[in-house]
C-alpha positions as CSV (number, residue, x, y, z in Angstrom):
1,M,45.6,71.8,39.2
2,E,47.2,73.7,36.3
3,Q,44.5,74.5,33.8
4,K,45.1,73.7,30.2
5,D,43.1,75.0,27.2
6,F,41.8,72.1,25.1
7,G,41.2,72.9,21.4
8,L,39.1,71.2,18.8
9,P,40.2,67.7,17.5
10,D,43.0,68.0,14.9
11,V,41.3,65.8,12.3
12,D,39.1,66.9,9.4
13,P,35.6,67.6,10.8
14,F,33.9,67.1,7.5
15,S,35.3,63.6,6.9
16,T,34.5,62.7,10.5
17,L,30.9,63.9,10.1
18,D,30.6,62.0,6.9
19,G,31.8,58.8,8.6
20,E,29.2,59.1,11.3
21,I,26.5,59.9,8.7
22,A,27.5,56.9,6.6
23,R,27.2,54.5,9.5
24,L,23.8,55.9,10.6
25,N,22.5,55.7,7.0
26,A,23.6,52.1,6.6
27,F,22.1,51.2,10.0
28,L,18.7,52.9,9.4
29,T,18.4,51.6,5.9
30,S,18.8,48.0,7.2
31,L,16.0,48.3,9.8
32,R,12.9,46.2,9.5
33,P,9.5,47.9,10.2
34,E,9.4,46.4,13.7
35,D,12.9,47.7,14.5
36,W,11.7,51.3,14.4
37,K,9.7,50.6,17.6
38,R,12.8,49.4,19.5
39,P,13.7,51.4,22.6
40,T,17.0,53.3,22.7
41,R,19.3,54.4,25.5
42,C,17.3,57.6,25.7
43,E,14.5,56.9,28.1
44,G,11.1,56.9,26.5
45,W,12.5,57.3,22.9
46,T,12.2,54.6,20.2
47,V,14.4,54.4,17.2
48,R,11.8,56.3,15.2
49,D,11.7,59.0,17.9
50,M,15.5,59.2,17.6
51,V,15.4,59.7,13.8
52,A,12.7,62.4,14.3
53,H,15.2,64.1,16.7
54,L,18.0,63.9,14.2
55,D,15.8,65.5,11.6
56,S,15.0,68.2,14.2
57,D,18.7,68.8,14.6
58,E,19.1,69.4,10.9
59,E,16.0,71.7,10.9
60,Y,17.8,73.7,13.5
61,N,20.9,73.8,11.4
62,E,18.8,75.0,8.4
63,A,17.2,77.7,10.5
64,C,20.7,78.9,11.6
65,L,21.7,79.3,7.9
66,N,18.4,80.7,6.6
67,D,17.7,83.3,9.3
68,K,14.6,81.3,10.6
69,L,15.9,80.5,14.0
70,E,13.7,83.0,15.9
71,A,10.5,81.4,14.4
72,M,11.7,77.9,15.1
73,M,12.5,78.6,18.8
74,A,9.3,80.5,19.4
75,D,7.7,79.5,22.7
76,F,10.8,77.7,23.8
77,T,10.4,76.7,27.4
78,G,13.2,74.2,27.8
79,L,15.1,71.6,25.8
80,D,13.1,68.5,26.8
81,A,9.8,70.2,25.9
82,F,11.3,71.5,22.6
83,N,12.5,68.0,21.7
84,D,9.2,66.4,22.5
85,R,7.4,69.0,20.4
86,Q,9.7,68.4,17.5
87,I,9.1,64.6,17.6
88,R,5.3,65.1,17.8
89,K,5.5,67.5,14.8
90,R,6.7,64.6,12.7
91,A,4.2,62.0,13.9
92,H,2.2,62.1,10.6
93,L,5.2,60.9,8.6
94,S,6.0,57.3,7.8
95,N,9.3,55.8,8.8
96,M,10.7,56.1,5.3
97,E,9.4,59.7,4.9
98,I,11.1,60.8,8.0
99,L,14.3,59.0,7.0
100,R,14.3,60.7,3.6
101,Q,13.5,64.1,5.1
102,W,16.5,63.8,7.5
103,R,18.8,62.6,4.7
104,D,17.8,65.5,2.4
105,R,18.1,68.1,5.2
106,Q,21.5,66.8,6.3
107,A,22.9,66.8,2.8
108,G,21.7,70.4,2.2
109,V,23.2,71.6,5.5
110,R,26.5,69.7,4.8
111,Q,26.8,71.4,1.4
112,A,26.1,74.8,2.7
113,W,28.6,74.4,5.5
114,E,31.3,73.4,3.1
115,E,30.6,76.4,0.9
116,L,30.9,78.7,3.9
117,G,34.2,77.2,5.0
118,L,35.6,76.3,8.4
119,G,36.6,79.9,9.1
120,A,32.9,81.2,9.0
121,R,30.7,82.2,11.9
122,I,27.0,81.3,11.8
123,K,24.0,82.5,13.7
124,T,22.9,80.1,16.5
125,S,20.6,80.1,19.5
126,I,23.5,81.4,21.7
127,G,24.6,84.1,19.1
128,P,27.3,84.1,16.4
129,Y,29.4,80.9,16.7
130,P,32.4,79.4,14.8
131,L,31.2,77.0,12.1
132,H,34.2,74.8,12.8
133,A,33.0,74.1,16.3
134,Q,29.4,73.7,15.3
135,I,30.3,70.9,12.9
136,W,32.0,69.1,15.8
137,H,28.9,69.6,17.9
138,I,26.6,68.0,15.4
139,T,29.2,65.2,14.7
140,S,29.3,64.5,18.5
141,E,25.5,64.5,18.6
142,Y,25.4,61.9,15.8
143,A,28.0,59.8,17.5
144,T,26.1,59.8,20.8
145,H,22.8,59.0,19.3
146,A,24.3,56.3,17.1
147,D,25.5,54.6,20.3
148,D,22.1,55.2,21.8
149,M,20.6,53.1,19.0
150,G,23.3,50.4,19.0
151,V,25.0,51.3,15.7
152,E,28.0,49.0,15.3
153,I,31.3,50.7,15.0
154,P,33.9,48.7,13.0
155,S,37.0,47.8,15.0
156,E,39.3,49.9,12.8
157,D,37.2,53.0,13.6
158,Q,36.9,52.6,17.3
159,Q,40.2,54.1,18.6
160,P,40.2,57.1,16.2
161,R,36.6,57.7,17.2
162,V,37.4,57.6,20.9
163,R,40.3,60.0,20.4
164,W,38.3,62.8,18.7
165,R,35.4,62.3,21.1
166,V,37.6,62.7,24.1
167,Q,39.2,65.8,22.6
168,F,35.9,67.4,21.7
169,S,34.4,66.6,25.1
170,L,37.3,68.4,26.8
171,F,36.7,71.4,24.5
172,A,32.9,71.3,25.2
173,V,33.4,71.3,28.9
174,Q,35.6,74.3,28.8
175,E,32.9,76.1,26.9
176,K,30.8,76.0,30.0
177,E,30.5,79.0,32.3
178,N,32.8,78.3,35.2
179,P,33.9,74.9,34.0
180,P,35.6,72.4,36.3
181,G,39.3,71.9,36.2
182,L,40.5,69.3,33.7
183,E,43.8,67.5,33.3
184,R,44.6,64.6,30.9
185,R,46.9,61.9,32.1
186,G,47.1,59.1,29.5
187,D,43.7,57.4,29.4
188,Q,42.6,59.2,32.5
189,I,40.8,62.6,32.8
190,I,41.2,64.3,36.2
191,I,38.3,66.6,37.1
192,S,38.3,69.0,39.9
193,L,35.3,71.0,41.1
194,R,35.7,73.4,44.0
195,D,37.4,71.2,46.7
196,H,36.7,67.8,45.2
197,R,38.6,65.8,42.5
198,I,37.9,62.6,40.7
199,S,39.5,60.5,37.9
200,L,37.5,59.0,35.0
201,S,38.6,56.8,32.1
202,S,38.4,58.4,28.7
203,G,35.2,56.4,27.9
204,D,33.5,57.4,31.1
205,F,34.5,61.0,30.7
206,V,32.9,61.1,27.2
207,A,29.8,59.4,28.7
208,A,29.6,61.9,31.5
209,V,29.9,64.9,29.2
210,G,27.1,63.5,27.1
211,A,24.9,62.7,30.2
212,R,25.3,59.0,29.6
213,L,27.2,58.0,32.7
214,A,25.2,56.6,35.6
215,P,25.5,59.0,38.6
216,P,27.6,57.7,41.4
217,Q,26.3,57.3,44.9
218,N,28.8,59.6,46.6
219,P,27.2,63.1,46.6
220,D,30.5,64.9,46.0
221,D,31.4,62.6,43.0
222,R,27.8,63.0,41.7
223,R,28.2,66.8,41.8
224,V,31.4,66.6,39.7
225,I,29.7,64.3,37.2
226,E,26.7,66.5,36.9
227,G,29.0,69.5,36.4
228,L,30.5,67.8,33.3
229,R,27.3,67.6,31.3
230,A,27.9,69.8,28.2
231,L,26.5,67.7,25.2
232,A,23.5,65.8,24.1
């Protein structure tokens, strides 16, 4: 397979991020107290846990900007343990307090990013990283978790959203060390890993990259799907 380099989506990352945030805000504002206890697509996480996780994402973004990343990641033993710790850290907050904290953090990070500009590089847990790509990472994170909570996507936004998510997922897979081969043919993504090749629809490809696609029974297919995980 001839390997192609896939770049970032060719739409404005700030306006795309703002769209995801606006939908999340509207959804979370509309929740009744009992809705915060609903399960999400993330096993073991309620809607409240998810909002705590989103606030943790923005705390991380703050730390990248304020040179506090080392302190935040102290005693890091793995992503799952870190996420659980971050959710427990917010257990004393009411639902509205955690929602306001996330909104305030997100707004501050969003303003700081715009002031830096898309050409900037920022400190991250993997070293200096292009801000342009980091914005797409958090936008993708919000899109995935919006879907996890069942946020409704208006019909006019669905196709543009699929397009940028497919493009960014292709980019994210190619960021991996020793990524699988990728080829795009219309609505199909062809993935090759060592001597095995499979084809996924655009939607299934995005789900696989975000670890949201059910693993297939065939062990060779499953190995390819697991090799795609790069987000969420």
